[in-house]
N, C-alpha and C positions, 0 to 999 in steps of 0.2 A: 354206344359208339366206341367205347374203349375196347370192348370185346371183339367187335368186327369193324375195324376202322375203314375197311375197303368196301363196306356195304353201302348201297345207294338205293333209296326208295323214291319212286316216282308215283305220285297220286294222279290217277287218270280221271277223266270226266265221268260223272255218275251216269250220264245217259238217261234212260227212263227209270233207273233204280234210285232208291233213296240212299244208297251206299256208294262210296267212291272206291273203285278197285285200286289196289296198290301193287305196283310192279317192283319187286325187290331184286336187285342184281348184286352179285358179289364180284367185284372187279379184281383183276390180277393186281397185286401190289406192285408198284413200280420199284424196280431195283435201283439202288443208288448208282448213278452213272459216273461217280467219281467227283473229284474236286473240280470246280470251275477253272477254266483256263484263263490265266492272266499273263499278259504280255509285259515283260520287263525291258525297259529301255536299255539296260546294260548289255543285253544280248547283241544289240546292233554294233557294239564296239568289238565283238569277236571277229577274228579273221575269216571264219567259216560261215558267218551269218548270211552274207549275200549269196554265197554258193548254195546254201541249204534252201533259201527262199527261191532262188532261181531254178533249182532242180525241180521243186514242187510246182512252181508256177508254169513250167514248160510242159507239164503233163496235160494231156487232153482230157477234158471233162465234158460230158454231154449236158445239154440243157441251155437255157437262155443265159445271158451274161451274168445276171445276178446269182443264179444257181451255181454257175461255174465258180464265181468268186467265193461263194459260201463253201462249196466242196473243197476248194483249194485251201481255204483257211482251216477247215477241219483236218485236212491232210497235213497241214503244217504243225499241228499240235504235237504229234509224237516226236518228230525230229527236233523241235525246239525244246521240248521237255528233256530229251536226251542231251542236247547241248547244255541246258541248265544244269543237269545232273553231273555231267562230265567236267564242266568248266566253272560253274558258278555256285555249286552246292556249298553251303556254309561259308559264304563269301566274307562275312564279318569275322569268323574264326580264322580264315585264311589270311585276312589282312593283319590280324593281331599276331599270328605266328610269323608272318613275313617281317613285320616290324621288329619282332624280337630277334629273328635271325640276322636282319640287317644291322641292328644295334650291336650284336655280338661280333659280326664281321668288321664293323667300323671300329670297334675297340681293338680288334686284332690288327687292323690297318694302322692305327695310331702307334702300336707297339712295334710293328714291322713295316715301316714306310716303304722300304725298297723291295718288298716281296711282290713280284708281279702277279702270282696266282691269287693272292689276297685282293689285289687291286681289281683284277678281272672279276672275281667272285662278288666283290662289293658293287661293281658297276652292274653286273647281271641282276643281283638282288634288288638294287635300287630301281632299275627299270621295271622289274617284275612287280615290286611293291607299288610303284606309281600306277601301273595298269590295274592292279587289284584294288587299290585304294579308290581309283576313279569309279570302278564298277560298284564297289561297296557304297560309295557316296551316292551314286545314281539310284541304287536300290533303296537306300534309306530315305532319300528325298521323295521317291515315288511312294514308298510305304507311308511316309508322313502325310503326304497329300491324301492318300486313301483314308488314313485314320482321321484326318480332319473332315473329309467328306462324310465319313460314317458318323462321327460323334461331335464334330465341331460346332455346329449351329443348333444343337438340340438342348441347350441350357444344361449341359453336362459339366462335370468337374473339369474336363478337358477345356471346355469353352471358357469357364471362369479362370482357369489357370492361364490361358492365353491372354485374356483381358488384363489380368493382374500384371503379367509380364510386359504387355504393351504399355500399360500405365507407368510401370517402373522405368521403361526405356524412354518414354516421352517426357519425363519430368525434367525440370530445370533446377539444378542444385545451386549454381552460381553463374553470374553473368557480369561482363564488364560494361560499365556505363560509358557515356560519351567522353567523360574526363579521364578515363582509363582506370577508374577505381573498380575494384572487384567487389561485387555485392553478392552476399550469400546469406543463407539462413532465413527462417520464417519471420523473424522479428525485425528485419531490416527494412529500410525505406525503399520501396520499389516504385515510388511515384515518378522517378525520373524516366521511367519506361512507358508512361502513359502517352498514348498517341493523341 
């Protein structure tokens, strides 16, 4: 099998013979059609997103309605990938660089409060940073959900790490009783909280 991975053997009925004929076929190996297409929610925040979708959706596709939807979705892949490449490539790196540039300009602004050009640049960088930061946050949230779906419930290290974190967050370290006394520690009397 490792020598001819695309070979297929079909054992036919023996008919009147005591031997079964074998039909061996060598199939064309399927070429890798590229990475799967994944839709990122951050794309919808881009100003050109709706016009891209609208232009593809207005194209006429033959076939029944389900085939038309499928063809239009396939046609959307290329322009959405181009949008991703031009506007959202390395979004985490862009966010980090913008944060550094914004910090630098804000330091300049503190030194030169009356300089209008620095004020304008700070305002521009701030709005740009907010936009990129929202896109990066959306990307990371979506990726985290995907990672959880892939490895979350499979008794993996990720699952156990999430359980430990949840246990840590749900613990009670100290609490105030009815008389206003602060009760903390494992060796304290917690009987006042029995219901």
